[in-house]
C-alpha positions as CSV (number, residue, x, y, z in Angstrom):
1,X,19.8,92.6,-42.4
2,X,19.7,94.5,-39.0
3,X,22.3,97.2,-38.7
4,X,23.9,97.5,-35.2
5,X,26.1,100.3,-34.0
6,X,28.1,99.7,-30.9
7,X,30.1,102.3,-28.9
8,X,33.3,101.7,-26.9
9,X,34.5,98.5,-28.5
10,X,38.2,98.7,-28.0
11,X,38.1,96.5,-24.9
12,X,35.9,94.8,-22.4
13,X,32.2,94.5,-22.8
14,X,32.1,96.4,-26.1
15,X,34.8,94.2,-27.7
16,X,33.1,91.0,-26.5
17,X,29.8,92.2,-27.9
18,X,31.2,92.8,-31.3
19,X,32.9,89.4,-31.3
20,X,29.5,87.8,-30.5
21,X,27.2,89.8,-32.6
22,X,29.4,89.9,-35.7
23,X,29.1,86.1,-36.0
24,X,25.4,86.3,-36.7
25,X,24.4,86.3,-40.4
26,X,21.3,88.4,-39.7
27,X,23.3,91.4,-38.3
28,X,25.6,94.0,-39.8
29,X,27.7,95.2,-36.9
30,X,29.6,98.5,-36.7
31,X,32.4,98.5,-34.1
32,X,33.6,101.9,-33.1
33,X,36.4,103.5,-31.1
34,X,38.2,106.9,-30.9
35,X,41.2,105.2,-32.4
36,X,40.2,102.8,-35.1
37,X,43.7,101.2,-35.0
38,X,42.8,99.9,-31.6
39,X,40.0,97.8,-33.1
40,X,41.6,96.8,-36.4
41,X,41.7,93.2,-35.5
42,X,37.8,93.2,-35.1
43,X,37.6,93.4,-38.9
44,X,38.4,89.7,-38.9
45,X,35.1,89.0,-37.2
46,X,33.2,90.6,-40.1
47,X,32.4,93.8,-38.2
48,X,32.8,97.1,-40.0
49,X,35.0,99.7,-38.3
50,X,34.2,103.4,-37.7
51,X,36.0,106.1,-35.7
52,X,33.6,107.4,-33.0
53,X,34.4,109.6,-30.0
54,X,31.3,110.0,-27.8
55,X,32.7,113.2,-26.4
56,X,32.9,114.9,-29.8
57,X,29.7,116.0,-31.5
58,X,31.2,116.1,-35.0
59,X,32.6,112.6,-34.6
60,X,29.2,111.2,-33.5
61,X,27.3,113.0,-36.4
62,X,29.8,111.7,-38.9
63,X,29.5,108.1,-37.7
64,X,25.7,108.1,-37.8
65,X,25.7,109.7,-41.2
66,X,28.1,107.0,-42.6
67,X,25.9,104.2,-41.4
68,X,22.7,105.8,-42.5
69,X,24.1,106.5,-46.0
70,X,24.9,102.8,-46.4
71,X,21.8,101.3,-44.8
72,X,19.1,104.0,-44.6
73,X,18.9,103.9,-40.8
74,X,20.6,102.4,-37.7
75,X,18.3,99.6,-36.5
76,X,20.0,99.0,-33.1
77,X,22.2,101.4,-31.1
78,X,24.2,99.8,-28.2
79,X,25.4,102.6,-26.0
80,X,28.3,100.9,-24.3
81,X,31.0,103.5,-23.9
82,X,31.7,104.4,-20.3
83,X,34.2,104.2,-17.4
84,X,34.5,104.7,-13.7
85,X,36.0,107.8,-12.0
86,X,35.9,107.3,-8.2
87,X,36.6,109.6,-5.3
88,X,34.8,111.1,-2.3
89,X,32.1,113.6,-3.0
90,X,34.0,116.4,-1.1
91,X,37.5,115.9,-2.5
92,X,36.9,114.5,-6.0
93,X,38.2,116.6,-8.9
94,X,35.1,118.0,-10.6
95,X,36.8,118.5,-13.9
96,X,37.4,114.8,-14.0
97,X,33.8,114.2,-12.9
98,X,32.6,116.4,-15.8
99,X,34.7,114.4,-18.2
100,X,33.2,111.2,-16.9
101,X,29.7,112.6,-17.4
102,X,30.5,113.6,-21.0
103,X,31.2,110.0,-21.8
104,X,28.8,108.1,-19.6
105,X,25.8,110.4,-20.0
106,X,26.0,113.3,-22.5
107,X,27.6,111.2,-25.2
108,X,25.0,108.5,-24.8
109,X,22.3,111.1,-24.9
110,X,23.5,112.9,-28.0
111,X,24.2,109.7,-30.0
112,X,20.6,108.6,-29.1
113,X,19.3,111.9,-30.4
114,X,21.2,111.4,-33.6
115,X,19.9,108.0,-34.4
116,X,16.2,108.5,-33.4
117,X,15.1,110.5,-36.5
118,X,16.1,107.6,-38.8
119,X,14.5,105.1,-36.5
120,X,11.3,107.1,-36.5
121,X,11.2,107.3,-40.3
122,X,11.7,103.6,-40.5
123,X,9.0,102.9,-37.9
124,X,11.2,100.7,-35.9
125,X,14.4,100.6,-33.9
126,X,16.0,99.6,-30.7
127,X,18.3,101.3,-28.2
128,X,20.3,99.2,-25.7
129,X,21.9,101.3,-22.9
130,X,24.7,99.6,-20.9
131,X,24.2,100.9,-17.4
132,X,25.5,99.1,-14.3
133,X,24.3,97.6,-11.0
134,X,25.7,100.9,-9.9
135,X,22.7,102.6,-11.4
136,X,20.5,100.8,-8.8
137,X,22.8,100.8,-5.7
138,X,25.5,103.1,-4.3
139,X,28.8,102.4,-2.6
140,X,30.9,105.1,-0.8
141,X,33.6,106.8,-2.9
142,X,31.7,106.0,-6.1
143,X,29.0,108.6,-5.8
144,X,29.8,110.5,-9.0
145,X,30.1,107.3,-11.1
146,X,26.9,106.0,-9.6
147,X,25.2,109.3,-10.4
148,X,26.2,108.9,-14.1
149,X,24.6,105.5,-14.2
150,X,21.5,106.6,-12.3
151,X,21.2,109.2,-15.0
152,X,21.4,106.5,-17.7
153,X,18.6,104.6,-15.9
154,X,16.4,107.7,-15.8
155,X,17.1,108.7,-19.4
156,X,16.3,105.1,-20.5
157,X,13.0,105.0,-18.6
158,X,11.8,108.3,-20.0
159,X,13.0,107.4,-23.5
160,X,11.2,104.0,-23.5
161,X,7.9,105.7,-22.9
162,X,8.5,108.6,-25.4
163,X,9.5,106.4,-28.4
164,X,7.2,103.5,-28.0
165,X,4.5,105.0,-30.3
166,X,7.2,105.1,-33.1
167,X,7.9,101.4,-32.9
168,X,11.2,101.9,-31.0
169,X,12.2,99.8,-28.0
170,X,14.6,100.6,-25.2
171,X,16.4,98.1,-23.0
172,X,18.9,98.6,-20.2
173,X,21.7,96.1,-19.4
174,X,23.1,96.4,-15.8
175,X,26.4,94.4,-15.4
176,X,27.7,93.6,-11.9
177,X,31.5,93.2,-11.4
178,X,33.0,92.3,-14.8
179,X,36.7,91.6,-15.3
180,X,37.7,94.4,-17.7
181,X,39.9,97.5,-17.6
182,X,37.1,99.1,-15.5
183,X,38.5,97.9,-12.2
184,X,42.0,99.1,-13.0
185,X,40.7,102.5,-14.1
186,X,38.8,102.8,-10.8
187,X,41.9,101.9,-8.8
188,X,43.9,104.5,-10.6
189,X,41.3,107.2,-9.9
190,X,41.4,106.2,-6.2
191,X,45.1,106.3,-5.9
192,X,44.9,103.7,-3.1
193,X,44.2,106.5,-0.5
194,X,47.8,107.7,-0.8
195,X,47.2,111.4,-0.1
196,X,48.1,111.7,3.6
197,X,46.1,115.0,3.8
198,X,42.9,113.5,2.6
199,X,40.4,113.2,5.4
200,X,38.9,110.2,3.6
201,X,42.2,108.4,3.1
202,X,41.4,105.4,5.2
203,X,38.0,104.9,3.5
204,X,39.5,105.3,0.1
205,X,42.1,102.7,0.9
206,X,39.5,100.3,2.3
207,X,37.3,100.7,-0.8
208,X,40.3,100.1,-3.1
209,X,41.3,96.9,-1.2
210,X,37.7,95.6,-1.2
211,X,37.2,96.3,-4.9
212,X,40.5,94.6,-5.8
213,X,39.6,91.5,-3.9
214,X,36.0,91.5,-5.3
215,X,37.2,91.7,-9.0
216,X,39.6,88.8,-8.3
217,X,36.8,86.6,-6.8
218,X,35.2,84.3,-9.4
219,X,32.0,84.1,-7.3
220,X,31.5,87.9,-7.6
221,X,33.1,88.9,-10.9
222,X,32.6,87.4,-14.4
223,X,33.9,87.8,-17.9
224,X,32.8,90.4,-20.5
225,X,31.4,87.6,-22.7
226,X,28.8,86.9,-20.0
227,X,27.5,90.5,-20.5
228,X,27.8,90.2,-24.3
229,X,25.5,87.2,-24.3
230,X,22.9,89.3,-22.4
231,X,23.3,92.2,-24.8
232,X,22.7,89.8,-27.7
233,X,19.4,88.8,-26.1
234,X,18.5,92.5,-25.7
235,X,19.4,93.2,-29.3
236,X,17.6,90.2,-30.9
237,X,14.6,89.4,-28.6
238,X,11.2,90.1,-30.2
239,X,10.2,91.9,-27.0
240,X,13.2,92.8,-25.0
241,X,13.0,93.2,-21.2
242,X,13.2,96.7,-19.9
243,X,16.2,95.7,-17.7
244,X,18.7,92.9,-17.7
245,X,20.7,92.6,-14.4
246,X,23.8,90.6,-15.0
247,X,25.4,88.2,-12.5
248,X,23.8,86.5,-9.5
249,X,26.0,88.7,-7.2
250,X,24.6,91.9,-8.7
251,X,21.0,90.6,-8.4
252,X,21.7,89.7,-4.8
253,X,23.1,93.2,-3.9
254,X,20.4,95.1,-5.7
255,X,17.6,93.1,-4.1
256,X,19.3,93.3,-0.7
257,X,19.3,97.1,-1.0
258,X,15.6,97.1,-1.9
259,X,14.7,94.8,1.0
260,X,16.9,96.4,3.7
261,X,16.4,100.0,3.0
262,X,18.9,102.8,3.0
263,X,20.0,102.7,6.7
264,X,20.6,99.0,6.8
265,X,22.4,99.0,3.5
266,X,24.6,101.8,4.9
267,X,25.5,99.6,7.8
268,X,26.4,96.7,5.4
269,X,28.7,99.1,3.6
270,X,30.3,100.3,6.8
271,X,31.1,96.8,7.8
272,X,32.4,95.9,4.2
273,X,34.7,99.0,3.9
274,X,36.2,99.1,7.4
């Protein structure tokens, strides 16, 4: 049996991933959340439930110790926990930015550190980091969120090379627009450009309108299960790809940025967020 630990499973991509992976007879799946009551219903899928707060070092250590005591090591870690805190670079609240980095970057990094000794002892293991198309392209007002996902990309690239000699594989999943609580969280952080004294008020309002419309567009946004299917491939493939870019729209935007270069992509954004 392969033991899989998944972070951030109370909603969205994490929940969909548990629901998909827990069906498989070859996997023992641990679903985690800060509040286990929020994932109590996932026990019906066959998943085992653990409290885990990726911003709390003791909580992470306890979760890893529990799984290792039962199984010897964690075979697969899916670092899924994360959220979007948006705002202009000049006016964003840096305390909220730091909190976002604690979840999106430092929690991922510390949990990875905790599982690696067991994987090295076993001579095998896999880490799947859920990044974003926002780790490959940048939109205005999302700079700090994008920075957190660029960090995940860089950590994953370095880690993949470092742990390969120990039989450990690393894959990155990069979702595009997914209909989860993410969009609503971003909208709350933007506040719809309501601060009349904010010099970026019009830009913030334009970004909010565009993102709301994009998440409502079935040609641009898809369901969490679409990402869960890709995570399943990253978890179970004999040789996982280094990156899985999810949705045609995300692939189009990432490749457009690569082909157009920075100045032309800036122009596209200016036209989009007028």
